[in-house]
N, CA, C and O atoms as a GROMACS GRO file, in nm:
protein
  336
    1UNK      N    1   1.107   0.453   3.829
    1UNK     CA    2   1.124   0.355   3.729
    1UNK      C    3   0.993   0.301   3.676
    1UNK      O    4   0.975   0.277   3.556
    2UNK      N    5   0.892   0.282   3.780
    2UNK     CA    6   0.763   0.228   3.745
    2UNK      C    7   0.689   0.328   3.651
    2UNK      O    8   0.622   0.290   3.555
    3UNK      N    9   0.706   0.450   3.681
    3UNK     CA   10   0.645   0.557   3.595
    3UNK      C   11   0.693   0.557   3.457
    3UNK      O   12   0.615   0.577   3.364
    4UNK      N   13   0.823   0.534   3.441
    4UNK     CA   14   0.887   0.531   3.314
    4UNK      C   15   0.832   0.412   3.228
    4UNK      O   16   0.801   0.424   3.110
    5UNK      N   17   0.826   0.302   3.297
    5UNK     CA   18   0.772   0.179   3.224
    5UNK      C   19   0.628   0.198   3.194
    5UNK      O   20   0.588   0.156   3.085
    6UNK      N   21   0.545   0.257   3.276
    6UNK     CA   22   0.402   0.286   3.251
    6UNK      C   23   0.393   0.381   3.138
    6UNK      O   24   0.306   0.363   3.054
    7UNK      N   25   0.478   0.486   3.128
    7UNK     CA   26   0.468   0.578   3.019
    7UNK      C   27   0.501   0.506   2.888
    7UNK      O   28   0.436   0.526   2.786
    8UNK      N   29   0.602   0.423   2.893
    8UNK     CA   30   0.642   0.359   2.770
    8UNK      C   31   0.539   0.258   2.716
    8UNK      O   32   0.523   0.240   2.596
    9UNK      N   33   0.468   0.195   2.811
    9UNK     CA   34   0.356   0.103   2.780
    9UNK      C   35   0.240   0.178   2.716
    9UNK      O   36   0.175   0.129   2.624
   10UNK      N   37   0.216   0.303   2.769
   10UNK     CA   38   0.116   0.384   2.716
   10UNK      C   39   0.148   0.428   2.576
   10UNK      O   40   0.062   0.422   2.489
   11UNK      N   41   0.272   0.472   2.551
   11UNK     CA   42   0.305   0.511   2.416
   11UNK      C   43   0.308   0.392   2.326
   11UNK      O   44   0.272   0.406   2.209
   12UNK      N   45   0.346   0.282   2.368
   12UNK     CA   46   0.340   0.159   2.279
   12UNK      C   47   0.194   0.128   2.242
   12UNK      O   48   0.166   0.094   2.127
   13UNK      N   49   0.102   0.139   2.338
   13UNK     CA   50  -0.042   0.116   2.309
   13UNK      C   51  -0.097   0.217   2.205
   13UNK      O   52  -0.176   0.182   2.118
   14UNK      N   53  -0.052   0.342   2.219
   14UNK     CA   54  -0.093   0.446   2.132
   14UNK      C   55  -0.043   0.415   1.985
   14UNK      O   56  -0.118   0.421   1.887
   15UNK      N   57   0.080   0.385   1.979
   15UNK     CA   58   0.145   0.346   1.848
   15UNK      C   59   0.072   0.232   1.783
   15UNK      O   60   0.048   0.233   1.663
   16UNK      N   61   0.036   0.129   1.865
   16UNK     CA   62  -0.030   0.009   1.813
   16UNK      C   63  -0.167   0.054   1.762
   16UNK      O   64  -0.207   0.007   1.656
   17UNK      N   65  -0.240   0.138   1.827
   17UNK     CA   66  -0.367   0.187   1.785
   17UNK      C   67  -0.359   0.268   1.652
   17UNK      O   68  -0.442   0.258   1.563
   18UNK      N   69  -0.253   0.349   1.647
   18UNK     CA   70  -0.236   0.422   1.519
   18UNK      C   71  -0.202   0.325   1.403
   18UNK      O   72  -0.248   0.343   1.290
   19UNK      N   73  -0.128   0.228   1.431
   19UNK     CA   74  -0.096   0.126   1.332
   19UNK      C   75  -0.215   0.051   1.285
   19UNK      O   76  -0.226   0.024   1.166
   20UNK      N   77  -0.302   0.017   1.371
   20UNK     CA   78  -0.423  -0.051   1.336
   20UNK      C   79  -0.512   0.041   1.249
   20UNK      O   80  -0.575  -0.005   1.154
   21UNK      N   81  -0.517   0.172   1.283
   21UNK     CA   82  -0.590   0.265   1.209
   21UNK      C   83  -0.540   0.281   1.063
   21UNK      O   84  -0.618   0.292   0.968
   22UNK      N   85  -0.405   0.281   1.052
   22UNK     CA   86  -0.348   0.293   0.922
   22UNK      C   87  -0.372   0.163   0.838
   22UNK      O   88  -0.391   0.174   0.717
   23UNK      N   89  -0.373   0.053   0.894
   23UNK     CA   90  -0.402  -0.076   0.826
   23UNK      C   91  -0.545  -0.072   0.779
   23UNK      O   92  -0.573  -0.115   0.667
   24UNK      N   93  -0.635  -0.023   0.859
   24UNK     CA   94  -0.774  -0.020   0.823
   24UNK      C   95  -0.797   0.077   0.701
   24UNK      O   96  -0.874   0.048   0.610
   25UNK      N   97  -0.726   0.192   0.706
   25UNK     CA   98  -0.735   0.292   0.595
   25UNK      C   99  -0.682   0.232   0.470
   25UNK      O  100  -0.740   0.248   0.362
   26UNK      N  101  -0.573   0.164   0.481
   26UNK     CA  102  -0.513   0.108   0.350
   26UNK      C  103  -0.605  -0.006   0.299
   26UNK      O  104  -0.621  -0.018   0.178
   27UNK      N  105  -0.663  -0.087   0.385
   27UNK     CA  106  -0.759  -0.196   0.340
   27UNK      C  107  -0.874  -0.128   0.275
   27UNK      O  108  -0.918  -0.171   0.169
   28UNK      N  109  -0.924  -0.024   0.332
   28UNK     CA  110  -1.044   0.049   0.272
   28UNK      C  111  -1.014   0.099   0.133
   28UNK      O  112  -1.092   0.081   0.040
   29UNK      N  113  -0.899   0.162   0.122
   29UNK     CA  114  -0.857   0.217  -0.008
   29UNK      C  115  -0.838   0.100  -0.106
   29UNK      O  116  -0.875   0.113  -0.223
   30UNK      N  117  -0.786  -0.006  -0.066
   30UNK     CA  118  -0.767  -0.120  -0.155
   30UNK      C  119  -0.904  -0.175  -0.203
   30UNK      O  120  -0.918  -0.210  -0.321
   31UNK      N  121  -1.005  -0.183  -0.114
   31UNK     CA  122  -1.137  -0.221  -0.154
   31UNK      C  123  -1.196  -0.133  -0.254
   31UNK      O  124  -1.251  -0.180  -0.353
   32UNK      N  125  -1.186  -0.001  -0.231
   32UNK     CA  126  -1.249   0.107  -0.316
   32UNK      C  127  -1.178   0.101  -0.454
   32UNK      O  128  -1.246   0.104  -0.557
   33UNK      N  129  -1.046   0.092  -0.457
   33UNK     CA  130  -0.976   0.099  -0.574
   33UNK      C  131  -1.002  -0.026  -0.655
   33UNK      O  132  -1.013  -0.019  -0.778
   34UNK      N  133  -1.011  -0.144  -0.588
   34UNK     CA  134  -1.044  -0.269  -0.664
   34UNK      C  135  -1.182  -0.254  -0.729
   34UNK      O  136  -1.198  -0.290  -0.845
   35UNK      N  137  -1.283  -0.202  -0.656
   35UNK     CA  138  -1.414  -0.183  -0.710
   35UNK      C  139  -1.419  -0.091  -0.823
   35UNK      O  140  -1.498  -0.112  -0.915
   36UNK      N  141  -1.337   0.010  -0.823
   36UNK     CA  142  -1.328   0.112  -0.928
   36UNK      C  143  -1.264   0.044  -1.056
   36UNK      O  144  -1.314   0.052  -1.168
   37UNK      N  145  -1.154  -0.020  -1.028
   37UNK     CA  146  -1.091  -0.082  -1.143
   37UNK      C  147  -1.172  -0.190  -1.216
   37UNK      O  148  -1.155  -0.210  -1.337
   38UNK      N  149  -1.254  -0.255  -1.146
   38UNK     CA  150  -1.337  -0.361  -1.200
   38UNK      C  151  -1.448  -0.299  -1.285
   38UNK      O  152  -1.505  -0.369  -1.369
   39UNK      N  153  -1.482  -0.170  -1.266
   39UNK     CA  154  -1.588  -0.102  -1.344
   39UNK      C  155  -1.534  -0.047  -1.477
   39UNK      O  156  -1.613  -0.011  -1.564
   40UNK      N  157  -1.400  -0.041  -1.493
   40UNK     CA  158  -1.343   0.020  -1.614
   40UNK      C  159  -1.361  -0.080  -1.725
   40UNK      O  160  -1.368  -0.202  -1.709
   41UNK      N  161  -1.369  -0.014  -1.844
   41UNK     CA  162  -1.356  -0.096  -1.968
   41UNK      C  163  -1.211  -0.133  -1.986
   41UNK      O  164  -1.127  -0.072  -1.920
   42UNK      N  165  -1.177  -0.229  -2.070
   42UNK     CA  166  -1.035  -0.271  -2.084
   42UNK      C  167  -0.941  -0.159  -2.140
   42UNK      O  168  -0.821  -0.158  -2.111
   43UNK      N  169  -0.993  -0.071  -2.215
   43UNK     CA  170  -0.904   0.042  -2.272
   43UNK      C  171  -0.870   0.137  -2.156
   43UNK      O  172  -0.755   0.179  -2.140
   44UNK      N  173  -0.965   0.166  -2.080
   44UNK     CA  174  -0.940   0.254  -1.961
   44UNK      C  175  -0.847   0.191  -1.874
   44UNK      O  176  -0.753   0.256  -1.830
   45UNK      N  177  -0.863   0.068  -1.843
   45UNK     CA  178  -0.767  -0.002  -1.752
   45UNK      C  179  -0.623   0.001  -1.801
   45UNK      O  180  -0.530   0.027  -1.725
   46UNK      N  181  -0.608  -0.025  -1.929
   46UNK     CA  182  -0.478  -0.027  -1.985
   46UNK      C  183  -0.413   0.108  -1.990
   46UNK      O  184  -0.291   0.122  -1.975
   47UNK      N  185  -0.495   0.210  -2.010
   47UNK     CA  186  -0.446   0.350  -2.003
   47UNK      C  187  -0.395   0.379  -1.866
   47UNK      O  188  -0.285   0.432  -1.852
   48UNK      N  189  -0.468   0.349  -1.767
   48UNK     CA  190  -0.424   0.362  -1.620
   48UNK      C  191  -0.299   0.283  -1.593
   48UNK      O  192  -0.204   0.330  -1.531
   49UNK      N  193  -0.300   0.162  -1.641
   49UNK     CA  194  -0.181   0.082  -1.624
   49UNK      C  195  -0.052   0.138  -1.687
   49UNK      O  196   0.057   0.134  -1.630
   50UNK      N  197  -0.073   0.188  -1.806
   50UNK     CA  198   0.044   0.259  -1.875
   50UNK      C  199   0.085   0.376  -1.803
   50UNK      O  200   0.205   0.403  -1.795
   51UNK      N  201  -0.007   0.451  -1.747
   51UNK     CA  202   0.030   0.584  -1.673
   51UNK      C  203   0.113   0.538  -1.549
   51UNK      O  204   0.216   0.596  -1.516
   52UNK      N  205   0.063   0.435  -1.487
   52UNK     CA  206   0.140   0.393  -1.364
   52UNK      C  207   0.274   0.354  -1.394
   52UNK      O  208   0.365   0.389  -1.319
   53UNK      N  209   0.298   0.280  -1.501
   53UNK     CA  210   0.425   0.239  -1.547
   53UNK      C  211   0.514   0.354  -1.580
   53UNK      O  212   0.633   0.350  -1.549
   54UNK      N  213   0.460   0.461  -1.642
   54UNK     CA  214   0.537   0.580  -1.664
   54UNK      C  215   0.580   0.647  -1.537
   54UNK      O  216   0.690   0.701  -1.528
   55UNK      N  217   0.491   0.644  -1.437
   55UNK     CA  218   0.523   0.709  -1.312
   55UNK      C  219   0.619   0.620  -1.232
   55UNK      O  220   0.683   0.673  -1.140
   56UNK      N  221   0.634   0.496  -1.258
   56UNK     CA  222   0.728   0.408  -1.191
   56UNK      C  223   0.818   0.340  -1.289
   56UNK      O  224   0.810   0.219  -1.311
   57UNK      N  225   0.908   0.422  -1.352
   57UNK     CA  226   0.999   0.366  -1.444
   57UNK      C  227   1.081   0.250  -1.389
   57UNK      O  228   1.098   0.242  -1.268
   58UNK      N  229   1.130   0.161  -1.471
   58UNK     CA  230   1.217   0.050  -1.421
   58UNK      C  231   1.346   0.106  -1.365
   58UNK      O  232   1.400   0.206  -1.412
   59UNK      N  233   1.392   0.038  -1.263
   59UNK     CA  234   1.508   0.074  -1.184
   59UNK      C  235   1.615  -0.032  -1.212
   59UNK      O  236   1.583  -0.151  -1.221
   60UNK      N  237   1.731   0.006  -1.224
   60UNK     CA  238   1.838  -0.089  -1.243
   60UNK      C  239   1.843  -0.182  -1.114
   60UNK      O  240   1.825  -0.136  -1.001
   61UNK      N  241   1.869  -0.312  -1.139
   61UNK     CA  242   1.863  -0.401  -1.020
   61UNK      C  243   1.952  -0.352  -0.904
   61UNK      O  244   1.914  -0.369  -0.789
   62UNK      N  245   2.070  -0.290  -0.931
   62UNK     CA  246   2.154  -0.247  -0.822
   62UNK      C  247   2.089  -0.133  -0.745
   62UNK      O  248   2.115  -0.114  -0.626
   63UNK      N  249   2.002  -0.056  -0.817
   63UNK     CA  250   1.940   0.059  -0.742
   63UNK      C  251   1.807   0.028  -0.672
   63UNK      O  252   1.754   0.110  -0.597
   64UNK      N  253   1.752  -0.100  -0.700
   64UNK     CA  254   1.626  -0.143  -0.638
   64UNK      C  255   1.659  -0.165  -0.488
   64UNK      O  256   1.760  -0.223  -0.448
   65UNK      N  257   1.563  -0.114  -0.410
   65UNK     CA  258   1.571  -0.132  -0.265
   65UNK      C  259   1.457  -0.214  -0.222
   65UNK      O  260   1.361  -0.233  -0.296
   66UNK      N  261   1.466  -0.265  -0.095
   66UNK     CA  262   1.351  -0.350  -0.047
   66UNK      C  263   1.218  -0.268  -0.050
   66UNK      O  264   1.113  -0.326  -0.076
   67UNK      N  265   1.222  -0.142  -0.025
   67UNK     CA  266   1.104  -0.053  -0.026
   67UNK      C  267   1.042  -0.038  -0.168
   67UNK      O  268   0.920  -0.043  -0.187
   68UNK      N  269   1.134  -0.017  -0.266
   68UNK     CA  270   1.086  -0.005  -0.400
   68UNK      C  271   1.029  -0.136  -0.453
   68UNK      O  272   0.928  -0.138  -0.524
   69UNK      N  273   1.096  -0.242  -0.417
   69UNK     CA  274   1.046  -0.382  -0.456
   69UNK      C  275   0.908  -0.397  -0.394
   69UNK      O  276   0.815  -0.434  -0.467
   70UNK      N  277   0.888  -0.371  -0.266
   70UNK     CA  278   0.762  -0.386  -0.203
   70UNK      C  279   0.658  -0.297  -0.269
   70UNK      O  280   0.547  -0.345  -0.293
   71UNK      N  281   0.686  -0.176  -0.301
   71UNK     CA  282   0.596  -0.085  -0.369
   71UNK      C  283   0.547  -0.144  -0.500
   71UNK      O  284   0.428  -0.149  -0.527
   72UNK      N  285   0.642  -0.187  -0.580
   72UNK     CA  286   0.616  -0.244  -0.710
   72UNK      C  287   0.524  -0.368  -0.696
   72UNK      O  288   0.427  -0.384  -0.771
   73UNK      N  289   0.554  -0.454  -0.600
   73UNK     CA  290   0.478  -0.576  -0.579
   73UNK      C  291   0.330  -0.544  -0.537
   73UNK      O  292   0.235  -0.610  -0.581
   74UNK      N  293   0.316  -0.445  -0.454
   74UNK     CA  294   0.177  -0.405  -0.418
   74UNK      C  295   0.102  -0.339  -0.529
   74UNK      O  296  -0.019  -0.358  -0.539
   75UNK      N  297   0.166  -0.265  -0.611
   75UNK     CA  298   0.097  -0.201  -0.728
   75UNK      C  299   0.058  -0.312  -0.816
   75UNK      O  300  -0.055  -0.316  -0.864
   76UNK      N  301   0.152  -0.412  -0.844
   76UNK     CA  302   0.120  -0.527  -0.933
   76UNK      C  303   0.000  -0.603  -0.881
   76UNK      O  304  -0.090  -0.639  -0.956
   77UNK      N  305   0.001  -0.628  -0.749
   77UNK     CA  306  -0.105  -0.700  -0.691
   77UNK      C  307  -0.240  -0.633  -0.708
   77UNK      O  308  -0.340  -0.696  -0.744
   78UNK      N  309  -0.239  -0.498  -0.681
   78UNK     CA  310  -0.364  -0.428  -0.697
   78UNK      C  311  -0.414  -0.425  -0.844
   78UNK      O  312  -0.535  -0.426  -0.869
   79UNK      N  313  -0.323  -0.423  -0.938
   79UNK     CA  314  -0.358  -0.416  -1.080
   79UNK      C  315  -0.400  -0.555  -1.130
   79UNK      O  316  -0.494  -0.565  -1.209
   80UNK      N  317  -0.335  -0.658  -1.089
   80UNK     CA  318  -0.357  -0.784  -1.162
   80UNK      C  319  -0.413  -0.895  -1.067
   80UNK      O  320  -0.461  -0.997  -1.117
   81UNK      N  321  -0.407  -0.878  -0.937
   81UNK     CA  322  -0.459  -0.986  -0.842
   81UNK      C  323  -0.534  -0.908  -0.736
   81UNK      O  324  -0.497  -0.911  -0.619
   82UNK      N  325  -0.645  -0.833  -0.779
   82UNK     CA  326  -0.710  -0.758  -0.678
   82UNK      C  327  -0.785  -0.834  -0.568
   82UNK      O  328  -0.824  -0.949  -0.586
   83UNK      N  329  -0.803  -0.774  -0.465
   83UNK     CA  330  -0.883  -0.835  -0.352
   83UNK      C  331  -1.021  -0.871  -0.406
   83UNK      O  332  -1.082  -0.800  -0.485
   84UNK      N  333  -1.067  -0.989  -0.357
   84UNK     CA  334  -1.193  -1.049  -0.398
   84UNK      C  335  -1.303  -1.000  -0.308
   84UNK      O  336  -1.419  -1.039  -0.325
   0.00000   0.00000   0.00000
């Protein structure tokens, strides 16, 4: 039983480390993307924004899931409220 608990704790620690790594990767991408967006002229920015809207067409409220809502919110945040 002790071995099983020890194994589970090790697996949990590994998963936590992987999670921290993913968070760091996402934050790094957010910083890079924000810097790139800030360098664009307004026309380029609006072209990118329009392309994103085409890639993410509106969904009927009944078809919206928590995951799609979260995705839309993050995209909106990156485009209009970027990290400082």
